[in-house]
N, C-alpha and C positions, 0 to 999 in steps of 0.2 A: 503493501501500499503505498510505502514511503517514496519508491522510486520516481512515479510521477510529481509528488510534490519537492523533489529536489531542489527545482529551479526556485520555488518559493524560500525553502530553507535557506539557499544560497543568498537570495536577496534579503532575506531578515537578518541574517548574520553577516553580509558582507565579505560573502567567501566567493573570490576570484579565480581559484584555481580547481578545475577540474576534478583532478587527483583529490583534493578535500570533500569534494561534493560527493563524489564516489564512496569515499572512506565514511561517510555518514548513512551509507545505506549498507555498505558490506560489513562494516564491522560486528554486525549484529551477527552475522554468520560466522565470525571469527571466533565468538563464544560457541558457537556450535561445535567446533572443534575441541576446545578444553571442557566443556560441560560433561559431555558423556563419560569421558576419561573417569570422572569422578562418580558422577551419577549412574553408569552403567554398573559397577562394584557395590555402588549402595543399595541397588536393587537386589542384588543377591545377596545382600547381609539383612537388609530391614525388610525387602518385600517390594513390589511395583507400588502398591496403593500410598504410600506415605510418600515416596517420591514424589510423585506424579500430583498429589496435591498441594504437598509443599512448595514444588517448583512452578505449578500454575498459579501461584499467590506471589510467589516471588516477582515471577514476569509480569503479573497484575500492577503489582506497587511501582517496578521500575519503568514499566511502558508508559504508566498514568505519570510518573516524574518527565519523561522524555516531553510531553505534551506542555510542561512549564518549564523547561529548560531556557536559560537567558543568554547561553552564548553557545558558540562550536563546541569547546572543550566537555559543558556539560552534557551535551546532547551526545556526543561521541561516548562518554562515560556510561551515561544511562541507557543507549541503546545495546553497549557491552553486557551491563547486568542484566537487561530484560533478556538478552541472547542464552546468558547462561539458565534463565529459568524455562526459556523457550526450548532449550534442547533436551529436555527430559525425555520425550517421546522418540527422540533419534535412540536412546538406549534402551528403553522400556517397551517400544510399543511393537517392534517385531517381536521381542521376546516374550510379550504377552501372547501374541499369536501362538507361538511354538509350546507356551504353557497350556492353552486350551484347547488347541485341534490336531489330531493327528496329520502327518505330512499328506494323505490323499484329499485332505479337506481344508490346507490353508491356502491355496489358492481362491476360493469362496470368500475367506475371511478378509483375505488381501484386499478383494475388490471393494468390501465396505471400509474397512480401514483406511485404504489409501485414496479413497475418492474426494474426503475433505482437504489434505495437506496437499493433494496434486492439482486440486481445484484452485489452491490458494495462488499462484502465480499468476493466473487469468482473473480472478473475482477481485483479488485484493487490489491489483492495479487501478482496475476499472473503477471500483469505489474510491480509492485513493485520489484518482484522478479529478472527479466530480466534487469530491468532498473540498479538497483542496482549490478548485477553481471556483466554488460557491461559497465558501467559508474561509478557511483558514489552515495551512499545514498543521495546527495544534490540533486539529479535531481530528486527523488521521490518527493519531495517537490515542486521543481521549474515547474515540469510537470502540478501537479494538480492546481497549480496557473494559468498556463496559461488555462488551461480548465476552470476555477472558472471565470477567466476573460471574455472569451466567453460567458459564463452563464450571466453574468453581462451585456454585451451589448444586449444579446438579449433579459433579462427580462427587459430591459429599454424601450423596444419597443412594447413587447407583454405582460407583466403584465399589468392585471385590476383589479381595486378594488371590492371584493365581497361582503363584509360585511353590510349588510343591515344597522344597524344603522348610519355607517358613510355615505352611500350613501344618505339614506334619509335626514340626518343633512345637507349634501350638497347641497338637492334639495330645503329644508326649507330655508335655508341660501337666495337661489337666488329667491325664492318667497317673502320672507321678503325684500329684497333689491327692488324687483320691485314694490310690494306695498307703501314701502315708499315712491319711486320716483314718482308714479302716485298720490298718496293723500297727501293732505295738512293736514288731519287732523288724529286722531287716528285711528287704523286699529285694526282688531281681530287678538289674537296672533296665530303666525302660528309655531308649532312643532308638532315634530314626535311622532309617539306611543311610541317611547323608552324614551322619554323625558316629564320630570313632568314640566318643566316650557322652555320657547324658550332660555332664557339665562343659558347657562350650568356653573357649578361652577366646573371648573376643578381640583382646588385644591382638593375638596373633592371627586370629580370622579375619579380621578388618583388615589388617596389614598385608595378607596374601591377597585378600579381594582387591582393594585397591591397585595392587601392583599388578595384577591379571591383565588388564588391557595392555601395559607396557611390555609384558612377558609373551602375550600370543603376539604382536607386532612385532617382536623381534624374533622369535621361534617359529612362526607359522608362515610358509612362502605361500599358502592360500589368502593369508590376510593382507600380505604384501600386494603379491598380485592383483586381488581385488580392490585394495585401499586406494594403490596408483592408477587403474584404470578408473575406478567411480572417481576420483579426486578429478580427472581429466572431464567425465563427461557433467560432472556437477558443477565444474567452473564453467563448463559452457553455456549450462542454461542460467546461471547468474549472469552471465556475461551478457546474455541475451536480455535478461531483466533490465540490466543497466543501457542495453544498447538501443532497445526498442524506442525510449524516449529522444535520445539523440535523433534518430534516423527520422522519426515521423514528426520534429520538432523541426529540425535544421534542413531536410529533403523535402519534405511534403507539407511545411509549415501549418501545422494543426495547432491547435488549442490544446491544453495538460486533459480538457474531459473527453476528447475524441481521440486524442492520444493513447488514453488509457483502454478504448474500447478494440485496440488492435491486441491486446493480450488476450482476447478471445480466441483467435488463432491458436495461439500457444496452449491454451487451454483446451481447446476443443480435442488438438493431438494428443494431450495429456489422457482427457477423459475418456476418447473412444478406445484408444490403445489400451488403457488400464483396464478398461472393463472386459473387451476381448481377452487380453492376454491373464490376467488373474482367473478366468474360467479355463482357458487353454492349459495352464500350468497345471492344474490336475488332472486334465485330459491327457496330457502328453505324459505326466510323471506315472499314472494307472497304467497307460499303455506299453510303455519302456519297463515298468516293473513286473506285467505279465511276460513279457519277451525275455526277462532275466529271472524266470522260474519263480516269480512272486516276492522276489526280493528287490524294497526300493534303494536306490541310491541317489544322495544330494545331486548328483551330477545329471539327474533327469530333469533337473529346473533349467539347465541352461541351454536347451535347443530354442527356446523361445525368444532368447536374446540377439540371435544371428540376423533376423530382419532389423534388429535395433543398431547394429553396428553397420549397416548400411543406410539407415534412413537418416542417421544424424549426419552423416558426412554431404549425403545429396542436401539435405536442407539447408547447410552452411552454405552451399554453392548458390543454390537458389535465393536465400535470402540476400547476401552479402553482393551478389552481381545485379540482383532487382533493384537494391538500394543504389548501388553504385551507377547504374544506367538510367536513373530515374524513371522506371518504368511505371505501371500502374500500382497501385498502392496493395492490390490483394497478390502481386507476385511476391512481395516479402514476407506477409502473411501467410502463404502457401509454405515457405521454408520455414517461417516460425512452427506452423503446425507439424511438419515433419522431424523436425529437431524436438519438439515437446513429446511426440510419440517413440520417438527412437528412446528417449532418456527413459521415459516409463517402461519401455520392454526390457532394457538392460537394469534397472533400479530394482522392479518388481521381484525378478528371476533372480537376480545375486542377493538381494537380502533374504528370500527364502532359503538359499543356497546355504547363507551362513547359518541360519535358524537352523536347518538341516543338519549341519555339520557339527555343529559346536554344542546344539541342545541345552543342556544345564547352565552352560556359559556363554548364551546366546548375547546376552546383555553386555557384557565385556566384549565379545566379539565382534558385535555391533559398533562399541564406542571405539573401538580401534580401527575398525574401516573407517568410520565417519572422520575421524580425526584428519587423514589426508584428504578427506574428500571437501570437509568444511573449510581446510586451510585454502584449497584450490578455488571454492566458491567465495572466500573473503577477497583473493589474490586477483583473479581474472578481470572482475569490473574496474582494479584499480589500474591495469597496464592497458586496457582495451583502448582508450582515447588515444593514447601515445601511438599504439600500432596501427589504428586507423587513420590516424593524421597523416602517418608516413607511407602507409601502404594502399589506404583506401578501403572502402567494404570489402571489395571483389576481391583484392589481392590476400587480404588480411582473412577472409574467410575460407579462402582457398587453401591456406599454410593451415590451418585450424582443421579443415577437412581431412586433408593428406594426413596429418597427426591421428587423426581420429580413426582413419581407416586402416593405417597401417599398425598402430597400437590394438586395435579392437579386435578384427578377425584373429589373428594369430592369438592372442589372450585367451579368447573363448573357446578357439579349437584347442589349444593347449590344454586348458583346464578339464573339457571336456573330456580328452584322450586320457590323460595322465593324473586326473584329479584323485581318483580312487588311491592310485599307488602313492601319491603324495600324504592323502590323508591317513595309509598306513604307518607312516613315519612320523605321526603326531602323537604327542601327549596327550593333547587336550579334545581333537577331533573324535567324531563317530567314525571308526574305520571298519566296521563290519557291517 
């Protein structure tokens, strides 16, 4: 929602450097890199619900503060803190799906889960553009804080814990308390299958959990490969979010409200491919499982990513050269739709692959993957103005398209062919 209002923010705080303007947008995503590294492990210590509720409240408070910022420094600081709170679903969301659904049904659950966050890049800028044009950029933050407050109230009544170790630990405590009350002598130790002893060493457990994302990032080739590729794809989508206002303001000379409408193309590609792919994930998984003598493998999630590795570079070429040659505005929009569709094809399948591979450690694994991804989402919009100023939209996007194709196709093919062998060498992955 902030991207279309960036011009107003720059005018209000007298910001003339485009790098600083883009920083007010992308610093939120920088927090997405660091938040899950702590929040993911905390989800595995205290459960999903306390983290989600607490972080949403944290986000609401600091996002509200953004609307009251009096200078650029305050806005950047508040945006970063709001991003820390908003990053909780990156670590916990996919893990919750892994808690609640069997591998054969996770695709359907993903269709519901991913609908809102994937439509955000389309609906948000549209609303933000009209809010900024008809009122002030401050209402961009205040309106989102109101919605976040409503979500907080709903979550208080509807969210239920799903993490098995926490649920079983609660049950074990009740059994121990009941046995202690009924027995005057010693009783047999009661513990869960996830505990070595009934009495948990929280200091040791907390330390191990906090370190787990870093251990996974350092030891697991799967995390490294997926993290790097998803970093590039995530960087592309945030580059598009920051570039759309520049293209349709400077090339097509549109007002902020109408500029925001062009995000519909991105959202359309995201939504259509999201709903198709989330159902194909289950169908493809079941078919490949049947061919594999009834044994499911995480690699069975990857076939649906192959169209995405082609759609992204094609979309970049169409959008870049369409803007460069001042074609009809529908041409860049077609390119943005293909980029959005390709992004969601890779994002959904890879997220399910991580959940299926690391199961009980899914939150930490997703946190490790999201670190590199979010760093790229933060950095790409910052270098975009200099790149496009030097190369133009056409050549600049051609370079990105070439990189996307050269990295994407070999990475997915290699992981599909050798993923099981790599998992067999892992200490954390599901390798049977």
